[in-house]
N, C-alpha and C positions, 0 to 999 in steps of 0.2 A: 417481695421477700417471703421466703418459705417460713411458715409458722408450724409450731408443734401442736399435736392433737391428743386430747384425752378422750377415751371412749367410756361412757357412763351406761352401765347395764345393771338394772335392779333385778333381783331374784326373790321369789317368795315361795311358800310351801305348795302353792298350786301349780308351780312349774314342773316340767318333766326334764329329767337329765338328758335324754336324747335330743329334745328340742333345744335345750340350752347349748348342747355341743354344736349343733348345726348353726345356731345363732352366733356363737363365739367364733367358730372356725371361719364362717363366711365373712365376718366383720373384722377379723384380725388376720389369720393365716392366709386367706384367699385374696385379700385386697392387693391391688397393684400399687397402692400407696397406703401403707399400714399406719394405724395410730401409733403414737409414741408411748402411750400408757393406757391401761385398762383399769377402770374402777368398777368392781362388782360389789353391789350393795346387797347383802343378805338381810332381807327385811323380815326379821324374826326367825324363830326356829324353822328349819326346812326339811328335817328328816335326814337319816344317815346317807341314803343313796344320793341325794342332791348335794349334801355336804361333801361327799367323796368326789363327786364330779367337779364341783367348784375347785377343790384342791388339785385334782388332776389337770384341769385346764390351766390353772395358775402356774403349775410346775412345768408344763410343757409349752407354755406360750412363748412365741418368739419376741414378745415385747413385755416390759414389766407389768405385773398385775398387783393391784392393791385390793384387798378384800375388807370392806367395811361391814362389821357385824353388829346389827341392832338386836338388842336382847328381846324385844317384843315387836310384833308386826305393827308398824307405824302407819302404813298406807303409802300409796305411790308418791304423793307430794313430799311428805317429810323424808321418805327414803331418798328421793332424788336430791333434796336439799343437803342431806348428809353426804351423799356421794359427791356433790359439787364442791363441798368443803375439802374433800380428799383429792380432787383433781389438781394436778401439778401445773397444767397448762391453761392458758387463757381461752383457747378454743376447745369446745366440748361437743362431741357427737352423741346423740341418743340412740339407744337400741333396746328393743324388747327381747325377752329371753325365749321367744318362740317364733321369731321372724327370721328372715334370711336377707342379707345384704348382697347385692350384685357386686362382682369383683371390682368394677370401676367406680364404686360409689364415692370414695373419698378423693380419687383422682379427678372426679368431676366437681365435687362440692368445695374442696379446699381452695382451688383458685378463685372461686366466687368470694369466699370469705377473705382471701388475701387481697382481693381487689378493693376491700373496704366495707363490705357488707357485714351486718351484725348477726343476722339469722338467715339461713337458707334451708329450705326443704326440697322435696321432690315429689314427683308422681310415684304411685306404687301399684303393684299388681297383687291381687288376692288369690289365695289358693286354700283348699280344704285339707286334704290328706297328702296329696302328691304335689310337691313344689313345682313340678314340671307341667301340671295341669292348671292353667289359669282360669279362674271362674269369674273374675271381675277386675276392672281397672279403675283407679281413681285419679282424676286429673287435678291440677292446681292452677290458680292464676299465676302468671309469671311477671306481669308488670307491677311495679311497686304500688301505683295508684289503685290498681285493680285488687291487689292483695289487701290494701287498707279498706276498700269498699266491701269486699267479701267478708272481712272480719266483723263488720257491723251486724251480720246476719248468721254467718257460719264460720267455723274455724278455717283459717286460710292456709294452715300447715297440717301435714300428717305427722303427728308427733314422733313416731319411730324413725322418721326420715331426717329430722332436723340436725343441723350443726349450728352452734351459736357461740357468741362471745360470753364467757362466764362472768366477767366483771359487770357487764350490763344486766345480765339475768339476776345476779345477786343484788345489784344496785336497786332493782325495782322490788326487792323482797323475795325473790326466788319463786318457787311453786307455792309454798304454804300448804296448809291443811285444808284443801277445798276438794273433797272427794268427788270423783267422776268428772270434774270439769277443771282440774288444776292446770292442764295444758292450755286450754282456751283462755282462761283468765290470764295466764302468763303472756300469751300473745297480745292480749288487749293492753296489759301494762307496758309491754315493750313498745307498742305502737304509740301509746300516749307519751312515752318517753322519747319519741322521735327516732326509734331504732330504724336503721337502714335494712329493709326487708327484701328478700328475693326467693324465688322458687325456680327449680329446674324442671322443665316439663317431662324430661326423661324419667321413667320409673327406675328407681335405684334400690328399692326394697321390695321384697315379697312378703306380704302380710298374711298371717295365718287366720282364717275365718273358722273358728272351732264351733263345736256344738253349743247352742244357746246364744250365739252371737246376736241374733235378732231380738231375742228376749231381753238381753242386757241393754239394748238400746231403748227400751220402753219400761213402763211401770211407774208406780207412785214415787219410788225413791229417786228415780231419774227426773221425774217431773219436779220434785222438790228441789233437786240440785239445779235444774233449769231456772226455776223461779229465783233461787238465791243468786245464780250467776247474772241474770238480767238485772237484779237489784244492785249488784256490785258494779256492773257496767254503768249504771246511772250514777252511782257514787263517784266513779272515776271520770264522769263526763264523756265516756266513750260512745254512748248512744244518746239519741234524742228521745223524748217521751214517745213520739210516734213510732220510732224504731223499736223501742222497748215493747210497746203494745203489739206490734206486728210479730215480734219474736216470740212473745208469750203465746199468741194465738197459733202461729204456724209451728214453731218448734215444740211448744208445750202440747199442742194437739197431736203431733207426731208420736209423742211418748205414750199417748193414751189409746191410739187406734189398735185394733186386734193385731196380733203378731203376724198373721198371714198377710194382711194389708201392708204392714210396715215392711215386711220382707219384699213384697212386690214393688213398693215405692222405692226402696233402697236399690234394688237391682235395676230398675228402669231409669232412675234419676241420678243416684249418687255413684254407684259402682257398676255400670253396665260393662259388658265385654263382647266385642264382635271380632271374629277372626278375619 
């Protein structure tokens, strides 16, 4: 049975109007199977140029657009929860305001959801300035058992690629206010709730790797978020004591190594690219 789809796209003051346009057009206008609704969450004041671009995109969209305006910047998790409340349909796709969806994205992912799956992600390609110049690729586990195994140590989904069932997401408490790790925590809660999980190996999103990407993956703030995340996993019964210690040593250590070493490890292990 064909299901209807809402697209959830948060925007904040740090986003660029031209990047937002590319993200919107690629995930709405250019899709071979378009979403049935778009929810743009304006996470706090964004400035005149971005406000105007949001209005232009909403006015010219081939599908209905609802704009949720938050008076103050709430952060990604609370902004997404506000957007979920405005979604009209039970199936929701995520998208970031600076990435690009490939035209077949929803034509590939929606049949997986319609087969009975609760959340499906995909592989992705990374680019810096030119979307046609790929600098890295990220793969995903595709077997449900492997997705669950991966989740005990690393996020099993690429957040900007996921499509999921909204009632299940809200039923486990949504994203919540868990800065920097809200998506990974959500995947754990969904798995604990016996969600049916899947990934498509095919890259369906191009992910923008901007300046400072490697610096943002490290530092004390991210280490603190990592420690808090592992504590929540233990509270949920998601990881064992041994898995928690391993994660703190390996994942926590990754946050503290020099940026150059972190960049090298990321490119060699996490997102290599070979032509």
